[in-house]
N, C-alpha and C positions, 0 to 999 in steps of 0.2 A: 737133098740134100742143099745147103751152102753151095753154091757157086766161086769160085776162088778167080781171085784175078792175082795175074800173074804180072811178079818186082821186074820188069825189065832192069831196069836203071840200075847203079853200081851204087849197090849200100854198103860204107867204106865212114864205118865213126873208130877217128883214133879219141882216148882216152887216158886222161890221168890221176893216178887216187888222189884225191884231196882231202885232206882234214882239219878240221875244224877243231880250232883250241876253246872254241869258248865251250860248246856245240858236246866236244867230245863220239864226231860223229865222220863215217866216213862215207865218201860217196864216188862216185866215176866221174868225175867232166873231161871235156873237151882239153885236149893236148897242147899249151903251148904253153911262148917261156912268156914272163911277166915285160915279154917289149911286146909280144904279142904273135912271135918266131913261131911257127908249126916244130914239134919237136920229133914229131915222126921222122925225118931224114937227120935231124942230130947226131954227132961221135961224142957229144957228151954230158950222153944222159949217163948220170952215174948210179941208175938204179935201173930192175930188171925190164927190159920189155917183153910184155907175150901177150897173145892176141890168141881168141877162142874166133873160129870160121867153123861155121855151124852151116849144111848145106841138104834139102830131102827133096827127091824124088818119088822115092815109094809113097804115093801116098792111096789112102783106100777109098776105095768111088772106081767105075767105070772113066777111065780116059780122063782122069785129073793125074797121068805119074808126069812128070819130067825127065826133057831128057840134058844130058849136061852138066847137071848138076856134079856130078865126080870130078868134070873134068876142071868145073869153076872152081870148087874146091880144092881141088890138086894146083892149080892153078894161084891162086890167092898163096897157098901154105908157101910156097914156093919163093911167091913173095914178097911174104912177110920174112920169113928165112931169112934172106937174103935181104934185108934191111935191119938183121940183126935181134928180130923178133925169138919165143919160145911158143912154137906152137899147135892149138890141143883142136884139134878136129873132132867135132858132132855128125856122125853125118846115117838120114834114113833115122833107123829106131833109135839113136841115142839121142837124136835131139831132144827127146824126148826131158833130155838130163838138164839142159838150159838153164835151166833155172838157181838147177844146185851149181852149176860150175860158175855163174858170174855168182853169185855168195861167195862159193871160193875166194873168186879174184879179191872182191872187196874182202874179201875177211882177211888174205894173205899179202896183200899187195900197200905198199906206203905212196908216200909224195914225191919221191922218187924217180919210182916205179912207172914204166906208160903201157897199159890196155887199148888195145885193138878188138873193133868186135867188126865182125862179115856174116851175113848173112846172103843166101839161094834159095831159095825158095818162091810158094805161093803164099800172099800177102791178100788179103781180104777186111771183111767187116763186118761187125757184130752191133746191136745196139747197144748202146752208150748207155749203160746205167745206174755211172756214179751222178752224171749232172754235168760231163766240165766239154764236152763237145757241141761245137755251135752247131755244127749239121748234122747231131744227134746219133750218131757213129763214133765207133772203136776203132780203130786201125788194126790189124793185126798181122803176124806171123803165125803161118800157117804149118804144123810141127803136126812129126807123122810116124808111128811107126808102123803104116802098113798097113792096117787092123783099121785106122782108127787116127779120126785128124781130129788134134787139139790148135784150137786158139792163144796165142797170145799174149794178150793184149794190153797194147799201148802206157799205160797204163802202167803194167805191170814193169815194162822196161822201165819205162821213167823214174818210176820207184827208186828200181835197179841200181841205174844211172848217177842217182841225185840225193839218196839219203846214206 
């Protein structure tokens, strides 16, 4: 089994929905105003503020489980709620639905809305098959239902947040 690398740093991504009129495509991008100011704390957001918090503590394999993830996701949920976000939490086996939820946010949010994403769990590396990584490895979020571990590639996240 592939060894996991624990993600120790806080990973907090704030996105707004960008709709390009010339391509009619929707993507998620970093949330800033036209003046370059972060919209996270802005009281003038006209649209929705939604957050997806993902935590995985129950991994397949002996000694792979993580402690404290439920506490981390609970604290992040409360923090986002304090900032005025509507929060969806995917924990353990529900983390396997992350791509479906990212698609729903992309399809249901618009340019006036703000989206935040937080992940707490194992991260890892797998061989790069697309040839876009200078080090030859894709970074991954490791999702799990407790019986099977699945690597969510950085390429997939990039596509979800940028197309």
